[in-house]
N, C-alpha and C positions, 0 to 999 in steps of 0.2 A: 186335784180332783181325783176321786176314786173311780175304779172301774164299775160301770153299771151293767150288771149281768143281764138285765132285761133288754138293753138296747145295743150292746156292743158284741162284736163277733169274737168269741174266744178262740185263741190259737195256742197250741202247745208250743213250747220253746223251739222245737224243731220246725214247726210250721211257721213260727215267727221269723226264723232265719230265711225261709223261702219268700216271705212277704216283703223282705227288704231288698232294695236293688243292689246288684253287685257293684263293688268298688274295686277298681283295678282287676276286674274279672273274678273277684272272690266275694263270697257272702260270709258274714260272721258265723261262727259255729254256735251251737246251742249253749255251750259253757260260757261263751261271751255274753249271750243274752242273760243267762243266770247271774253273771257277775254284774251286769248293768242293773239287775233287780236288787241284788243284795248290797253291793258296794257303791254302785253308781259311777258316774263320770263327772269329775269337777263339781261334786256336790249335788248332782242331779241323778235321781234314781228312776228306773223304769217301773211303772206300776205293774203289779201282778196279783193273782189270787191263787190260793191253794185249795184245790178241791180233792179231798182225800189225800192221796199221796202224789197227785199230779199238780204241777205248777203251770199256770196258764197266764198269758197276757192277751192283749187285744190289738187289732190294727189301730184303733183309735189311741190306745195308750202309747204305741210306738210313735204315732204322729205327735202326741203331746210331749213325749220324751225328746224327740228331735227339735221341737219348737223351743222347749226350755233350755236345751243345750245351746241353741243359736242365741237365745236371750242372755245366757251366761257369758257368751263371748263379748257382749257389750259391757260387762261389768269390769271395773278396774282390776288389774292383776292381783293386787294385795288382798282382795276379797275372795279369791279362789283358793280352795283347799289344795295345798301342795304337799308332796311327800319327798323327803330326802331320798335321793337315788342311791346313796351308799350309807349303810348303817355305821354307827360309831364303833371304833375299835375299843377293846377293853381298856387300853391306856387312856383314850379320850374320855371314856365314861368315868374312870377314876379321877381324872383331872377335873371334870365337870362337877362330880360329887364333892371333891375337896373344896372347889371354889364356892359352891352353894353352901356347904357347911360353914365356911369362913364368913360368908355374907350373913348367915343366920346368927352366928355367934356375935358378930359386930352389931347386929340389930338387937341383940339381947333375947333372941327367941330360942 
């Protein structure tokens, strides 16, 4: 669902941090809110609008984001987007490229 500018209360990203309850005594910073908009969390992105050079979200969008994250917890783990915690070394990459090249050669490609 997209943000409805006529019905929803716009918040700057800084104000959005203040609209969220503190967890362990801390609120997320505005760069975290921006990361939720651009990259998302486990495949779920926070809805936002850009008005000129300002980026805004809404209280309602924050609620939908939290709801979709909770629903994502119910999905099997293999459906979640995961990221390797450690990048491959140059040697690992070379080994992977050699293995892929050999497979392609065996397949006649």
